[in-house]
DRENSE-798724 format. One record per residue (C-alpha): residue in one letter; x, y, z. Coordinates in steps of 0.1 Angstrom, whole numbers, padded with zeros to 4 digits, always signed. Layout:
<pts>
AXYZ ...
</pts>
This chain:
<pts>
M+0217-0568-0272 R+0211-0605-0280 K+0180-0611-0299 N+0153-0628-0279 I+0149-0664-0289 G+0113-0665-0278 T+0101-0632-0294 A+0071-0637-0317 G+0082-0610-0341 E+0097-0615-0375 F+0129-0630-0360 N+0109-0654-0339 L+0087-0664-0367 K+0118-0674-0386 N+0131-0692-0355 L+0100-0712-0352 A+0102-0720-0389 R+0138-0733-0385 S+0126-0756-0357 L+0108-0775-0385 N+0141-0782-0403 G+0142-0817-0418 M+0105-0825-0412 D+0080-0835-0439 V+0050-0813-0443 D+0026-0835-0423 T+0049-0838-0394 A+0055-0800-0395 L+0017-0794-0395 N+0013-0817-0364 R+0040-0799-0346 L+0025-0765-0353 G-0009-0778-0343 S+0005-0789-0309 L+0015-0753-0303 K-0022-0743-0304 L-0014-0713-0326 N-0040-0696-0349 P-0042-0714-0382 N-0032-0683-0401 L-0001-0679-0380 Q+0007-0716-0386 G+0004-0710-0423 E+0029-0681-0421 I+0054-0702-0402 L+0050-0731-0427 Q+0054-0708-0456 A+0086-0693-0440 A+0100-0728-0435 S+0093-0737-0471 S+0109-0705-0484 M+0141-0713-0464 N+0141-0749-0479 M+0137-0764-0444 L+0109-0789-0452 L+0111-0823-0468 G+0084-0819-0494 S+0075-0803-0527 A+0059-0768-0532 D+0027-0786-0540 D+0027-0804-0506 V+0031-0770-0489 A+0004-0754-0510 E-0020-0782-0501 A-0012-0778-0464 M-0018-0740-0467 I-0053-0747-0482 K-0061-0769-0452 L-0049-0742-0427 N-0069-0715-0445 A-0100-0737-0442 Q-0094-0742-0405 G-0090-0704-0401 T-0124-0698-0418 Q-0141-0723-0396 T-0127-0709-0364 A-0154-0692-0344 S-0130-0667-0329 A-0099-0652-0342 F-0083-0661-0309 A-0094-0697-0306 G-0060-0710-0316 L-0042-0691-0288 G-0046-0719-0263 P-0063-0720-0229 M-0042-0693-0213 L-0050-0665-0238 T-0085-0678-0244 G-0093-0673-0208 F-0078-0638-0209 F-0099-0627-0238 T-0131-0636-0220 S-0123-0609-0194 P-0133-0573-0198 V-0097-0563-0202 G-0092-0591-0227 M-0122-0579-0248 I-0105-0545-0250 A-0073-0562-0260 A-0092-0582-0286 A-0105-0550-0302 T-0069-0537-0303 A-0058-0569-0318 A-0081-0564-0348 T-0061-0533-0356 V-0025-0544-0348 G-0028-0580-0358 I-0026-0614-0341 L+0012-0617-0343 A+0019-0585-0324 L-0006-0595-0297 I+0011-0628-0291 D+0044-0610-0289 H+0030-0586-0263 F+0015-0612-0240 T+0038-0642-0243 V+0073-0628-0247 T+0084-0598-0228 R+0117-0608-0214 D+0138-0583-0233 K+0114-0555-0224 A+0115-0565-0188 L+0153-0566-0189 A+0155-0532-0205 S+0132-0517-0178 A+0153-0533-0151 Q+0185-0520-0166 E+0171-0486-0169 A+0159-0485-0133 S+0192-0499-0121 Q+0212-0472-0140 N+0189-0445-0128 F+0195-0456-0092 K+0233-0457-0098 N+0232-0422-0113 T+0213-0408-0084 Q+0236-0425-0060 E+0266-0409-0076 E+0250-0375-0077 L+0241-0378-0040 S+0277-0389-0032 S+0290-0359-0051 L+0267-0335-0033 D+0275-0350+0001 S+0313-0347-0006 Q+0308-0310-0015 Y+0287-0304+0016 Q+0313-0320+0039 A+0342-0300+0023 N+0322-0268+0027 Q+0314-0277+0063 K+0351-0283+0071 R+0360-0249+0057 I+0330-0233+0076 T+0344-0247+0108 E+0379-0233+0101 L+0365-0199+0093 N+0342-0199+0124 A+0373-0206+0145 L+0390-0175+0130 K+0358-0155+0136 S+0357-0166+0172 N+0394-0156+0177 G+0387-0123+0160 T+0413-0130+0133 I+0390-0135+0103 S+0397-0113+0073 A+0370-0095+0052 S+0374-0120+0024 G+0371-0147+0050 R+0338-0133+0062 S+0326-0131+0026 E+0336-0167+0020 L+0320-0179+0052 E+0287-0162+0043 M+0288-0177+0008 L+0296-0212+0020 E+0268-0212+0046 K+0243-0202+0019 E+0257-0229-0004 N+0253-0256+0022 I+0217-0246+0029 A+0210-0251-0008 L+0230-0284-0007 E+0210-0297+0022 T+0178-0292+0002 Q+0193-0309-0028 I+0206-0338-0007 N+0172-0343+0009 S+0155-0343-0025 K+0181-0367-0039 N+0177-0390-0009 T+0139-0392-0016 L+0145-0398-0053 R+0171-0425-0045 D+0147-0444-0023 M+0120-0442-0050 E+0145-0455-0076 Q+0157-0482-0053 Q+0121-0494-0050 K+0117-0493-0088 A+0150-0512-0092 N+0137-0539-0069 Q+0103-0541-0087 T+0116-0541-0123 G+0145-0564-0113 K+0121-0590-0098 K+0098-0588-0129 Y+0128-0594-0152 L+0141-0623-0132 E+0106-0640-0133 K+0102-0636-0171 K+0106-0667-0192 E+0115-0673-0228 T+0126-0703-0248 G+0159-0714-0235 L+0187-0721-0259 A+0198-0752-0241 T+0164-0768-0246 L+0169-0765-0284 Y+0199-0789-0284 N+0195-0827-0281 D+0220-0850-0265 K+0239-0852-0298 G+0246-0815-0299 R+0222-0810-0328 R+0200-0779-0328 H+0169-0796-0341 Y+0153-0831-0340 K+0147-0849-0373 N+0129-0878-0358 P+0092-0870-0356 E+0087-0895-0328 T+0110-0875-0305 P+0090-0855-0279 D+0088-0818-0287 I+0110-0797-0265 Y+0113-0765-0285 T+0087-0745-0267 E+0100-0749-0231 S+0102-0715-0215 V+0127-0708-0187 T+0139-0678-0168 D+0174-0665-0173 A+0186-0682-0141 E+0171-0715-0153 A+0186-0710-0188 I+0221-0706-0173 Q+0218-0737-0152 L+0205-0757-0181 S+0234-0744-0203 I+0260-0753-0177 E+0246-0788-0175 K+0245-0792-0213 V+0281-0778-0217 R+0293-0802-0191 K+0277-0832-0209 F+0289-0821-0243 K+0325-0817-0231 A+0324-0852-0217 E+0311-0864-0251 I+0340-0846-0269 E+0365-0862-0246 D+0351-0896-0253 L+0349-0889-0291 Q+0385-0877-0291 K+0397-0910-0276 K+0377-0929-0303 K+0392-0907-0330 D+0427-0913-0317 S+0422-0950-0318 A+0404-0951-0352 S+0420-0971-0379 S+0408-0952-0410 D+0407-0916-0421 Q+0370-0919-0428 E+0364-0929-0392 K+0385-0901-0379 E+0367-0876-0401 K+0333-0889-0388 Y+0344-0885-0352 Q+0358-0850-0359 D+0325-0840-0374 D+0307-0851-0342 I+0333-0832-0321 D+0328-0801-0342 Q+0291-0803-0338 Y+0294-0806-0300 Q+0320-0777-0299 N+0297-0755-0320 A+0269-0761-0295 I+0292-0754-0266 D+0304-0721-0281 A+0268-0710-0287 L+0257-0720-0252 E+0287-0703-0236 T+0280-0671-0255 D+0243-0672-0245 M+0248-0678-0208 G+0277-0654-0207 E+0254-0626-0220 R+0226-0636-0197 A+0250-0637-0166 T+0263-0603-0175 E+0229-0588-0178 M+0215-0605-0147 S+0245-0595-0125 G+0240-0559-0135 V+0204-0560-0124 L+0211-0578-0092 S+0238-0553-0082 T+0213-0526-0073 M+0186-0549-0058 T+0181-0548-0021 D+0149-0570-0020 T+0168-0603-0018 S+0140-0625-0003 S+0122-0635-0035 R+0126-0670-0050 A+0135-0653-0083 Y+0164-0634-0067 K+0177-0665-0049 D+0176-0686-0081 A+0194-0658-0099 R+0222-0657-0073 R+0226-0694-0074 A+0228-0694-0112 L+0255-0667-0112 D+0275-0685-0086 A+0271-0717-0106 Y+0282-0699-0138 N+0313-0684-0120 A+0322-0718-0104 R+0315-0739-0135 E+0352-0746-0141 L+0359-0755-0104 N+0360-0791-0092 A+0328-0806-0076 Q+0339-0800-0040 D+0347-0763-0046 Q+0313-0759-0064 D+0295-0773-0034 T+0314-0750-0011 Q+0305-0720-0032 S+0268-0731-0033 I+0266-0736+0004 A+0282-0702+0011 T+0258-0685-0013 T+0228-0700+0005 L+0240-0687+0038 D+0249-0653+0023 M+0213-0649+0010 Q+0197-0652+0044 A+0185-0621+0062 N+0214-0624+0087 D+0240-0649+0100 S+0216-0666+0124 M+0215-0699+0106 Q+0253-0700+0100 N+0260-0692+0136 Y+0235-0718+0149 F+0250-0746+0128 L+0286-0735+0136 D+0279-0737+0173 L+0265-0772+0169 A+0297-0781+0149 R+0320-0767+0176 A+0301-0787+0202 G+0305-0819+0181 R+0267-0822+0179 L+0261-0814+0142 S+0244-0841+0121 E+0222-0844+0090 A+0192-0844+0114 S+0203-0810+0126 F+0193-0797+0092 T+0162-0818+0084 R+0146-0810+0117 M+0149-0773+0108 G+0132-0779+0075 L+0163-0780+0053 N+0176-0806+0029 A+0205-0809+0004 K+0185-0790-0022 S+0182-0761+0002 F+0220-0756-0002 G+0222-0766-0039 V+0242-0798-0033 D+0235-0835-0038 N+0236-0846-0001 L+0235-0832+0034 A+0267-0849+0044 T+0285-0823+0023 V+0268-0795+0043 V+0277-0812+0076 D+0313-0815+0064 Y+0313-0778+0054 F+0304-0766+0089 N+0327-0791+0106 Q+0356-0779+0085 I+0349-0742+0094 A+0347-0751+0131 K+0380-0771+0129 S+0397-0742+0110 A+0387-0718+0138 D+0401-0742+0164 D+0433-0747+0145 A+0437-0709+0142 A+0432-0705+0179 D+0458-0733+0186 S+0483-0717+0161 I+0485-0686+0183 Q+0505-0707+0208 N+0529-0717+0180 V+0561-0698+0174 D+0577-0695+0139 G+0615-0696+0142 T+0622-0689+0105 F+0636-0656+0094 S+0602-0646+0079 G+0585-0656+0111 I+0609-0636+0132 E+0605-0606+0109 A+0567-0608+0111 A+0568-0612+0149 F+0589-0580+0152 Q+0565-0561+0130 T+0534-0569+0152 E+0527-0548+0183 N+0532-0566+0216 S+0510-0560+0246 G+0539-0542+0264 D+0547-0518+0236 S+0523-0492+0250 Y+0546-0490+0280 E+0573-0471+0261 K+0548-0449+0243 A+0531-0440+0276 G+0566-0431+0291 N+0573-0407+0263 Y+0538-0392+0266 L+0545-0386+0303 L+0577-0366+0295 K+0559-0345+0268 A+0530-0338+0291 K+0554-0328+0319 E+0571-0303+0296 M+0537-0287+0287 V+0526-0285+0323 D+0559-0268+0332 E+0551-0243+0305 G+0517-0237+0321 R+0498-0253+0292 Y+0472-0273+0312 N+0442-0268+0289 T+0453-0292+0261 D+0439-0326+0253 D+0474-0341+0255 V+0479-0330+0292 Q+0443-0339+0301 S+0446-0374+0287 V+0479-0380+0306 A+0465-0365+0337 K+0436-0390+0336 M+0461-0418+0331 I+0482-0409+0362 G+0452-0402+0383 A+0455-0364+0386 D+0423-0344+0395 P+0408-0332+0362 E+0394-0302+0380 D+0428-0293+0395 I+0455-0305+0371 A+0479-0277+0381 G+0477-0287+0418 T+0478-0325+0415 F+0498-0333+0384 Q+0533-0330+0399 Q+0526-0354+0428 K+0510-0380+0406 Y+0537-0376+0380 Q+0565-0383+0405 K+0546-0414+0417 M+0542-0427+0382 M+0579-0421+0373 N+0588-0448+0398 F+0573-0473+0373 F+0581-0455+0340 T+0619-0452+0342 F+0646-0439+0318 D+0684-0446+0316 E+0711-0420+0313 S+0708-0420+0275 G+0671-0411+0278 N+0659-0445+0268 M+0633-0463+0288 S+0646-0490+0311 E+0630-0520+0328 D+0638-0508+0363 G+0603-0493+0367 V+0586-0525+0354 N+0606-0546+0379 Q+0596-0521+0407 F+0559-0525+0396 I+0562-0563+0396 Q+0577-0564+0430 E+0551-0541+0445 Y+0522-0559+0428 E+0534-0594+0439 S+0538-0582+0475 R+0502-0569+0477 R+0489-0600+0458 D+0505-0624+0482 E+0491-0605+0512 L+0456-0608+0498 E+0460-0645+0490 K+0470-0651+0527 A+0435-0638+0536 G+0420-0662+0510 K+0412-0634+0486 A+0424-0622+0452 F+0422-0592+0429 Q+0392-0595+0407 S+0399-0566+0385 T+0426-0541+0375 G+0405-0514+0390 E+0407-0531+0424 A+0444-0538+0421 A+0452-0503+0409 K+0434-0487+0439 D+0454-0509+0462 M+0486-0497+0446 E+0474-0461+0445 I+0476-0457+0407 S+0450-0454+0380 A+0435-0485+0364 E+0447-0472+0330 A+0483-0470+0342 F+0480-0504+0359 E+0469-0520+0327 I+0498-0505+0307 L+0523-0518+0333 M+0505-0551+0334 G+0510-0556+0296 R+0548-0550+0301 A+0549-0573+0332 Q+0533-0601+0312 E+0563-0600+0288 H+0584-0607+0319 G+0563-0639+0325 I+0540-0625+0352 D+0506-0642+0353 F+0477-0621+0363 G+0452-0649+0360 G+0417-0640+0349 M+0418-0605+0362 I+0393-0583+0344 K+0407-0552+0327 S+0384-0525+0343 S+0391-0497+0319 E+0383-0519+0289 E+0353-0533+0307 F+0341-0498+0316 E+0344-0484+0281 Y+0328-0514+0265 A+0299-0514+0289 K+0294-0477+0284 D+0293-0480+0247 R+0269-0510+0248 L+0246-0490+0272 E+0245-0461+0247 E+0236-0485+0219 L+0209-0501+0241 K+0193-0467+0247 T+0194-0461+0209 M+0179-0495+0201 Y+0150-0491+0225 G+0144-0455+0215 D+0113-0438+0228 M+0095-0462+0252 D+0059-0460+0261 D+0044-0457+0296 S+0037-0494+0301 E+0049-0512+0333 D+0075-0531+0313 S+0089-0499+0298 K+0090-0482+0332 N+0110-0512+0346 L+0134-0511+0317 K+0139-0473+0320 E+0147-0478+0357 R+0173-0504+0348 L+0189-0483+0322 T+0190-0453+0345 G+0205-0474+0373 W+0232-0488+0350 E+0240-0453+0337 E+0243-0438+0372 H+0266-0467+0383 L+0289-0461+0353 A+0290-0424+0360 A+0299-0430+0396 C+0328-0453+0385 Q+0342-0428+0360 D+0370-0416+0383 D+0373-0448+0404 L+0371-0480+0384 S+0377-0501+0415 Q+0340-0494+0422 L+0329-0510+0389 D+0306-0538+0397 P+0312-0569+0374 T+0276-0580+0380 I+0262-0547+0366 T+0286-0547+0336 A+0275-0584+0330 Q+0239-0573+0331 I+0245-0545+0306 L+0263-0568+0282 F+0236-0595+0286 A+0208-0570+0279 Y+0228-0558+0249 D+0234-0593+0235 L+0197-0602+0239 A+0186-0570+0222 Q+0210-0578+0193 L+0196-0614+0191 E+0161-0601+0193 Q+0168-0578+0163 D+0181-0608+0144 V+0149-0626+0151 E+0127-0597+0139 E+0149-0592+0109 A+0146-0629+0099 K+0109-0630+0106 A+0103-0600+0084 V+0116-0620+0055 S+0099-0653+0064 E+0065-0638+0070 F+0066-0619+0037 G+0065-0649+0014 G+0097-0666+0026 D+0105-0702+0017 S+0116-0730+0040 S+0152-0718+0041 D+0141-0683+0052 W+0120-0699+0080 A+0149-0721+0090 N+0169-0689+0094 T+0142-0675+0116 L+0141-0707+0138 A+0179-0705+0141 A+0177-0669+0152 Q+0150-0678+0178 K+0171-0708+0190 N+0202-0685+0193 Y+0182-0661+0214 R+0168-0689+0236 S+0202-0705+0241 A+0218-0672+0252 A+0190-0664+0275 E+0189-0698+0291 E+0227-0697+0296 A+0226-0663+0313 L+0195-0671+0334 G+0209-0703+0350 F+0190-0728+0330 N+0221-0747+0321 K+0235-0750+0357 E+0236-0784+0371 G+0207-0789+0394 F+0184-0763+0377 E+0149-0778+0374 V+0132-0766+0342 P+0094-0761+0350 K+0070-0785+0333 E+0051-0757+0317 Y+0083-0746+0299 S+0096-0781+0290 A+0061-0790+0277 V+0066-0764+0249 D+0100-0780+0241 E+0082-0813+0237 A+0056-0798+0214 I+0083-0782+0193 S+0101-0815+0190 K+0070-0833+0178 L+0065-0807+0151 Q+0101-0810+0141 D+0096-0847+0136 K+0072-0838+0108 L+0096-0817+0088 P+0118-0844+0071 G+0100-0855+0040 A+0074-0828+0041 S+0065-0808+0010 E+0077-0772+0007 E+0043-0759+0015 E+0039-0782+0045 K+0074-0773+0058 V+0066-0736+0058 Q+0034-0742+0077 I+0051-0764+0103 Q+0080-0740+0106 A+0056-0711+0112 E+0039-0731+0140 I+0073-0739+0156 S+0082-0702+0154 N+0051-0693+0173 L+0059-0717+0201 M+0095-0705+0203 D+0081-0669+0206 L+0063-0681+0237 Q+0095-0694+0253 N+0116-0664+0243 D+0090-0639+0255 L+0088-0656+0288 L+0127-0656+0291 K+0128-0620+0282 A+0102-0611+0308 F+0121-0631+0335 S+0154-0614+0326 E+0138-0580+0330 S+0120-0588+0362 E+0129-0578+0397 Y+0137-0615+0405 T+0170-0615+0386 I+0184-0584+0403 G+0216-0594+0421 L+0219-0627+0403 D+0248-0635+0380 Q+0269-0664+0366 D+0283-0671+0401 S+0248-0676+0415 T+0238-0712+0422 A+0212-0733+0405 E+0191-0732+0436 E+0191-0694+0436 W+0181-0693+0400 N+0155-0719+0405 A+0140-0699+0434 A+0139-0667+0413 F+0123-0683+0384 Q+0097-0701+0405 S+0088-0669+0422 F+0085-0652+0389 M+0062-0679+0376 N+0041-0679+0407 D+0037-0642+0406 S+0028-0643+0369 K+0001-0669+0375 K-0017-0645+0399 E-0020-0619+0372 T-0034-0632+0340 G-0031-0598+0324 I+0006-0597+0332 Y+0011-0631+0317 R-0008-0622+0285 K+0015-0591+0283 Y+0045-0613+0283 I+0034-0634+0254 S+0035-0617+0221 S+0023-0647+0200 D-0012-0644+0185 R-0018-0680+0196 Y-0026-0679+0232 L-0016-0711+0250 S-0023-0720+0286 L+0014-0720+0294 F+0009-0720+0331 N-0016-0748+0331 R+0004-0777+0346 D-0021-0804+0336 S-0023-0799+0299 L-0007-0780+0271 P-0027-0779+0239 I-0006-0771+0209 R-0024-0765+0176 A-0004-0782+0149 P-0007-0773+0112 K-0032-0800+0104 G-0054-0794+0135 E-0037-0820+0157 C-0033-0815+0194 Y-0004-0826+0216 
</pts>
């Protein structure tokens, strides 16, 4: 391990002595005095510098200086007076008095080392905690793998036991494995608890290490690449303490400058007329290069140590963690050009947020062509937030991503006619490829049915596709199979032909045209399939093949996909809400979830009955629940000591929620009138956002927290409206007038019951939201709008 430059042990004493190199005795004394060290310790450092021949002066000069220091030490009222304000204050405390007694035994030098330089100890503790966590994780993974392997074998043996074919040795193995898995469960539970404890310790010790400071190597080099100053008038920089993250950043900057100096010196050397000049330039080049080598070694070791600690930390919200991540990215990107370094820095900033809310928010603005520098400053962000020199770079970053996404979408329409393009195209699956697979599955299932093998998942899956009765496959399979074989046809060689697809196209177009004459159209594949007396699954397979023939089905909804997606989202919704209380809101939500579940169950065997409005409501509720989780996730970080970038992510999450809710609830429809009591909050938010550009970090956080409270008011109101009885039956096809009437009824009803209104609003700042005449908004500095 690298020796700690700032450790006040024997090594550090010599290091401090070396910092006096080239100074006369008086200058050295002044410098040591500026460090506010105990006179006895100053004497030891001076003596060490003299013994290493670092000082410009005779032995007599040093001896005289030592006498002065000894005299100062005798006159000092306290043995600790020279430690400076920080430690002096410490020693006046009860704990400090105990420490002082200890110091009398172990000595002043050891005490300074203990209290001022603990970076290496902190690193060692963090590395130990990190390794312990990794070890437990590996042990847990091994135990879990063994448990799963045992469980698989237990299932196999139980199947044999059920069939009555298990052997005596099999019974013995089963009994042994079941006992072993009981023991493994106990070990796994114990290891899980231990892992959680070690994860917490890895976070705690990691954060302590990242916050520890020591003298940075980069601060010991001047702009000439020299390790020490010889000019006594030069400001003292040798005692500057920095974290490892700061040390890496400083070293990167110094190396960049020194490389530029070497490049300039090399040009001068090449154009020099004499060998003497060339030699002088080469000496300077060597000096810079030696400094670069030392700095590269130092920051490489720091980066390696720091990345190892960060790899097991899950508490990523602290300033120390973020600075460390930035430093590591800067280290890894130091050889890149400026543009790529900026890109890396912006990506790191976004990656360090609690979730993707901020990234999604700015990307949406970029896609809409509304992203500007003000988009960031009005959220409390500036160029420094992203680690770049100007916000124009950040704007360009998001615009480029948005453009790339658009270009990727456009490229889908392009066809590559080269051989490699053709080869790639033939290797990708087309939408109609499932037609041939389904045809072969039909033949295989027919063979199994003819053999009387009905109770297999193969037959049951095909039976569902062709619309056979799942309760009476034997009685209904043959009829449905013959109907389906009109569309899934084979030639004499046993290969599938397009005759069946053409038959499907002809029949579909005939029924479509009849419907269009009546001014109607198929809205979903379930509706079209029912009209053609086939299942929605079969219709969608044939639809994919027909599309390869150029048949346009318009915006027809695929009912089977819609059904499965809605069913999955509903299950996730039920999990997300978990156990609900007995409040009125919970009862209403339970009724909605139950109603949706009953509707999907009723559509299981007849997807033509699937109501697009209900599936849209399920998906909207799921999307809002997801966005609400994003808000809570972001707020958990912001409210626990988050900085302005954390709060910006929270505001972005709240804005994403609000935008999605407003879009789904008709707010964006032309003609929708936003109530004054809602728009007044918007105005208050806007006024607070005006204060963010130019505010200090502390002021930003305060203002952002206030904006967040106001956005909670709006979002809680939107959520209450979306879950109210007034939105039942409304969807994206409803008019602005219908949405207006629903929202106004909701507002009027809410005003009658103050208790209900208070229930809607979760913010601890109660605002008279329904008071049309005034809307008092408490700003950070007590202002009222």
